[in-house]
C-alpha positions as CSV (number, residue, x, y, z in Angstrom):
1,P,136.0,105.7,105.0
2,G,135.8,102.0,105.7
3,A,134.5,102.3,109.3
4,A,132.0,104.9,108.1
5,M,130.7,102.6,105.4
6,R,130.1,99.7,108.1
7,D,127.3,102.0,109.5
8,V,125.5,102.5,106.3
9,S,122.2,101.2,106.5
10,A,120.5,102.6,103.3
11,V,121.4,103.3,99.8
12,C,119.4,105.2,97.1
13,I,119.6,104.6,93.4
14,G,118.8,108.2,92.0
15,T,119.2,111.5,93.5
16,G,115.9,113.1,92.5
17,R,114.6,116.1,94.3
18,F,111.5,114.3,95.8
19,L,113.8,111.3,97.1
20,R,116.1,114.0,98.6
21,T,113.3,116.1,100.1
22,V,111.2,113.3,101.6
23,L,112.9,109.8,101.8
24,V,116.3,110.6,102.7
25,P,115.2,113.0,105.5
26,A,112.9,110.4,106.6
27,L,115.7,107.6,106.8
28,E,118.0,110.2,108.6
29,A,115.2,110.8,111.1
30,L,115.4,107.0,112.0
31,G,119.1,107.2,112.5
32,E,120.0,105.7,109.3
33,S,123.2,106.3,107.3
34,V,122.7,106.9,103.5
35,V,124.6,106.7,100.4
36,L,123.3,108.3,97.3
37,A,124.1,107.2,93.7
38,Q,123.2,109.5,90.9
39,T,122.1,107.3,87.8
40,R,123.7,109.5,85.2
41,G,126.0,112.4,85.1
42,T,128.0,114.0,88.0
43,S,126.1,117.2,88.9
44,F,125.2,116.1,92.4
45,G,128.7,114.9,93.2
46,Q,130.0,118.3,92.0
47,Y,127.4,120.3,94.1
48,M,128.6,118.2,97.3
49,K,132.3,118.8,97.0
50,G,133.3,121.0,99.9
51,R,130.0,120.5,101.7
52,E,131.2,118.1,104.4
53,G,128.6,115.5,103.5
54,T,125.4,117.5,103.8
55,Y,122.9,118.9,101.2
56,E,120.3,121.6,101.4
57,V,116.6,121.5,101.0
58,D,114.6,124.7,100.8
59,T,111.0,124.6,102.2
60,V,108.8,127.5,101.1
61,H,105.9,128.4,103.6
62,Q,102.7,130.0,103.1
63,D,104.0,133.4,104.4
64,G,107.0,133.4,102.2
65,K,109.5,132.3,104.7
66,V,112.2,129.9,103.3
67,V,113.6,127.5,105.7
68,T,116.7,125.7,104.7
69,A,117.5,122.2,106.1
70,E,120.8,120.5,106.0
71,V,120.4,116.6,105.3
72,R,123.5,114.5,106.0
73,V,124.5,111.5,103.9
74,A,127.5,109.2,104.3
75,A,128.7,109.3,100.8
76,C,127.6,110.1,97.2
77,G,128.6,109.0,93.5
78,S,127.4,108.3,90.1
79,L,126.6,105.2,88.5
80,G,127.5,106.9,85.1
81,M,131.1,106.8,85.8
82,P,133.1,103.6,85.7
83,R,134.8,104.2,89.0
84,G,131.6,105.3,90.8
85,R,129.5,102.3,89.4
86,E,132.3,99.9,90.6
87,A,132.5,101.5,93.9
88,F,128.8,101.3,94.4
89,M,128.3,97.6,93.2
90,G,131.1,96.8,95.8
91,L,129.3,98.4,98.7
92,P,127.2,95.1,99.9
93,A,130.5,93.5,100.9
94,D,131.1,96.5,103.2
95,V,127.7,97.4,104.6
96,P,126.5,94.6,106.8
97,R,123.7,96.9,108.3
98,L,122.1,97.5,105.0
99,R,118.3,97.5,105.3
100,Y,116.8,100.0,102.8
101,I,117.1,100.6,99.1
102,G,115.5,103.7,97.8
103,L,114.7,104.2,94.2
104,G,114.4,107.7,92.5
105,L,113.6,106.8,89.1
106,T,111.2,108.2,86.7
107,E,108.1,106.4,85.4
108,A,110.1,106.0,82.0
109,G,112.8,104.1,84.0
110,V,110.7,101.5,85.4
111,V,110.6,99.3,82.2
112,H,111.9,96.0,81.2
113,N,115.8,95.8,81.0
114,G,115.8,99.6,81.9
115,Q,119.2,100.6,83.0
116,S,118.3,101.4,86.6
117,V,116.3,98.0,86.8
118,L,119.5,96.3,85.6
119,D,121.5,98.4,88.1
120,L,119.2,97.4,91.0
121,A,119.3,93.8,89.9
122,E,123.2,93.8,89.9
123,F,123.3,95.5,93.5
124,L,120.8,93.0,94.7
125,H,123.0,90.1,93.3
126,A,125.9,91.6,95.3
127,C,123.8,91.7,98.4
128,F,123.0,88.1,97.9
129,V,126.5,87.2,97.3
130,A,127.5,89.1,100.6
131,G,124.7,87.3,102.7
132,L,122.6,90.3,103.5
133,G,119.1,90.5,104.3
134,Q,119.2,87.9,107.1
135,A,118.5,89.7,110.1
136,H,115.9,91.8,108.3
137,P,114.6,91.5,104.6
138,L,115.7,94.2,102.4
139,S,113.1,97.0,101.7
140,V,112.9,98.5,98.5
141,L,111.3,102.0,98.6
142,N,110.1,103.7,95.4
143,T,109.6,107.4,94.9
144,D,108.0,107.4,91.6
145,N,104.3,108.3,90.7
146,L,103.4,104.8,89.3
147,P,100.5,103.0,91.0
148,Y,101.6,99.8,92.5
149,N,105.2,100.5,91.7
150,G,106.7,98.0,94.0
151,D,104.9,95.1,92.1
152,L,106.2,96.5,89.0
153,V,109.9,97.0,90.0
154,R,109.8,93.3,91.4
155,R,108.6,91.8,88.2
156,F,111.0,93.8,86.0
157,T,113.9,93.1,88.4
158,L,113.2,89.2,88.4
159,A,112.6,89.3,84.6
160,C,115.7,91.4,83.5
161,D,118.6,89.9,81.5
162,F,120.9,90.4,84.4
163,A,118.9,88.4,87.0
164,R,118.3,85.7,84.5
165,D,121.9,85.3,83.5
166,A,123.6,86.0,86.8
167,P,125.8,83.4,88.6
168,R,123.7,81.1,90.7
169,A,120.6,82.7,89.0
170,D,118.0,80.3,90.3
171,E,119.3,80.6,93.9
172,F,119.4,84.3,93.5
173,Q,115.8,84.7,92.4
174,R,114.7,82.5,95.3
175,W,116.6,84.7,97.7
176,V,115.0,87.8,96.1
177,Q,111.6,86.4,96.5
178,A,112.2,85.4,100.3
179,R,114.6,88.3,101.5
180,V,113.5,91.5,99.6
181,V,110.4,93.3,99.9
182,F,109.4,95.7,97.1
183,H,107.0,98.0,98.9
184,N,104.2,99.8,96.9
185,T,104.2,103.4,97.7
186,M,102.4,106.7,96.9
187,V,104.1,109.9,96.7
188,D,102.5,113.3,97.0
189,G,104.6,116.5,97.0
190,I,105.4,119.4,94.8
191,T,109.1,120.1,94.3
192,S,111.3,122.4,92.2
193,H,114.6,123.8,92.8
194,R,116.2,126.9,94.1
195,D,116.8,129.7,91.5
196,G,120.1,129.2,89.8
197,Q,120.8,126.0,91.8
198,P,119.2,123.1,90.2
199,D,120.7,120.6,92.6
200,V,119.0,122.3,95.6
201,P,115.4,121.1,96.0
202,R,112.7,123.7,96.8
203,A,109.7,122.3,98.2
204,E,106.3,123.1,99.6
205,P,105.6,122.1,103.2
206,L,105.3,118.2,103.5
207,P,101.8,117.1,102.9
208,A,100.2,114.7,105.5
209,K,101.1,111.7,103.1
210,A,104.0,112.8,101.2
211,L,105.1,109.2,101.4
212,A,102.8,106.3,101.9
213,I,104.4,103.0,102.2
214,E,102.6,99.6,102.0
215,D,104.0,97.1,104.7
216,L,101.7,94.2,104.7
217,G,104.4,92.0,106.3
218,G,105.2,94.4,109.1
219,I,109.0,94.5,108.4
220,L,109.4,98.2,108.6
221,P,110.2,99.8,112.1
222,G,107.1,101.4,113.7
223,K,109.1,104.8,114.2
224,L,108.9,105.3,110.4
225,G,105.4,105.8,110.3
226,E,105.9,108.6,113.2
227,V,108.1,110.7,110.9
228,R,106.4,113.8,109.5
229,G,104.9,113.3,106.0
230,V,105.3,109.5,106.1
231,V,102.3,106.9,106.4
232,V,102.9,103.2,106.7
233,R,99.9,101.1,105.6
234,G,99.9,97.7,107.2
235,A,96.6,96.3,106.0
236,P,95.2,95.6,102.6
237,R,93.2,98.1,100.6
238,Q,94.6,101.1,102.6
239,L,97.1,102.0,100.1
240,D,94.5,101.4,97.2
241,I,92.2,104.1,98.9
242,D,95.2,106.5,99.4
243,L,96.0,106.2,95.6
244,A,92.2,106.7,94.7
245,L,92.0,109.6,96.7
246,K,95.1,111.2,95.5
247,L,94.0,110.8,91.9
248,R,90.5,111.8,92.2
249,V,90.7,114.5,94.8
250,A,94.1,116.2,94.4
251,N,95.0,115.3,90.8
252,G,91.5,115.5,89.5
253,L,90.8,119.0,90.9
254,H,94.3,120.0,89.8
255,T,93.6,118.8,86.2
256,A,90.1,120.4,86.0
257,M,91.3,123.6,87.3
258,V,94.0,124.3,84.8
259,Y,91.8,124.0,81.8
260,A,89.3,126.5,83.3
261,M,92.1,128.8,84.2
262,A,93.7,128.6,80.7
263,L,90.2,129.7,79.1
264,G,90.4,132.6,81.6
265,R,94.2,133.4,80.5
266,I,95.5,132.7,83.9
267,F,98.7,130.9,83.4
268,Q,99.9,130.1,86.9
269,T,98.0,127.8,89.4
270,D,98.5,130.5,92.3
271,G,96.0,132.7,90.1
272,C,93.3,130.9,91.9
273,I,93.7,132.7,95.1
274,G,90.8,135.0,95.6
275,H,89.4,134.2,92.1
276,A,85.6,134.6,92.0
277,H,85.0,131.6,89.8
278,I,87.9,129.1,90.1
279,L,87.7,128.1,93.9
280,P,83.9,127.9,93.9
281,Y,84.2,125.7,90.7
282,L,86.4,123.4,92.5
283,E,84.3,123.2,95.6
284,N,81.3,122.4,93.5
285,L,83.1,119.8,91.6
286,Y,84.2,118.2,94.7
287,E,80.7,118.2,96.2
288,R,78.8,117.2,93.0
289,D,81.2,114.6,91.5
290,V,84.2,113.7,93.2
291,A,82.6,113.1,96.8
292,H,80.7,110.2,95.2
293,C,83.8,108.1,95.7
294,C,82.9,107.5,99.4
295,A,80.1,105.1,98.4
296,E,82.3,103.5,95.7
297,L,85.3,103.1,98.0
298,S,83.2,102.3,101.0
299,I,84.8,104.9,103.1
300,P,83.2,107.5,105.3
301,R,83.1,111.1,104.1
302,E,85.2,112.1,107.3
303,Q,88.0,110.3,105.7
304,V,87.9,112.1,102.4
305,T,87.1,115.7,103.4
306,P,90.7,116.2,105.0
307,V,92.2,115.2,101.8
308,F,90.1,117.9,100.0
309,E,90.6,120.6,102.5
310,E,94.5,120.1,102.7
311,W,94.7,120.0,98.7
312,M,92.7,123.4,98.6
313,A,95.1,124.9,101.0
314,R,98.1,123.7,99.0
315,L,96.6,125.2,95.8
316,Q,96.6,128.6,97.4
317,H,100.2,128.8,98.6
318,P,100.9,132.2,97.2
319,H,104.8,131.4,96.8
320,F,104.5,127.9,95.1
321,G,102.4,128.2,91.9
322,L,103.0,126.1,89.0
323,A,102.6,126.7,85.3
324,C,99.1,125.6,84.1
325,L,100.8,124.3,80.8
326,F,103.0,122.0,82.9
327,V,100.1,120.6,85.0
328,C,97.7,120.1,81.8
329,Q,100.3,118.1,79.7
330,N,99.4,114.4,78.7
331,A,95.7,115.6,78.9
332,S,94.0,112.5,77.5
333,Q,95.9,110.1,79.8
334,K,95.3,112.3,82.9
335,L,91.6,112.7,82.3
336,G,91.1,109.0,82.1
337,I,92.7,108.2,85.5
338,R,91.9,111.4,87.2
339,L,88.3,112.4,86.4
340,L,86.6,109.7,84.6
341,P,86.4,107.5,87.8
342,S,84.4,110.2,89.4
343,V,82.1,110.3,86.4
344,R,81.6,106.5,86.7
345,A,81.0,106.7,90.3
């Protein structure tokens, strides 16, 4: 076990389905060795017992074929258990190759003094004490839906009680600012779970930009951007445009669609397939309203059209519909960030 840990180059706080469907396989494709820490409970560790270090991910294709991938991890545990937490916080002393820290938090967890923020600060302090981050800065990679999530996590990490009261606190804060990069990211992918097995992700085929990572300092390896579904943005404003297109094209059409479908007593999103009115409605909404974002964002139509076409194809996946009620929750907030920008444009 000791020798295996010395090969570990990535850890993840959180074991969410999207993180295990997209981020961990991307790191594995680079040859990285990954440790997963569940934030609460022990269900994932129980699932992994007897599996010889791999977990499953089901991908459901448009023809209904399900392809199951086996993703290897070096170890897993739980921060919700005292022994697991102690082992995780002791990792930095034993993982000299550590380069990546994945975060699989919900939006509710990215708050001042949130438990996962405190966990991250404590883990980073252990990295600081162990002298990590010298050959390469440590990259913190988020898999939540918050815009500019890296900036938020950096701010909350530096301001949390642990960071302010830790031994050598001033030196630690300077080290974080110099040797840790909190990448802003954008995530895009629909995941659920295998029937009867909530710890096995069930996903649609990876979209072109399942995970977009901002890397303005050029510290990430170039090969990461070659992994299917991963895009690395090295110039200012590129991720801003990715976020705007996701919100206005994909999310905006999704939100508009479910209200029209509810009025027609259609309760699953795949009910749009072949519908005489829903798909033409979305095409008109895009052409008459959403496409105005090109002028506002100063981007060519050719950059926006593939986003629209990919989303329309994803909506018509006959084996991966979502409940319209699920999509239309938090309506007032979603309308404000998904549809009103197109109205203003």
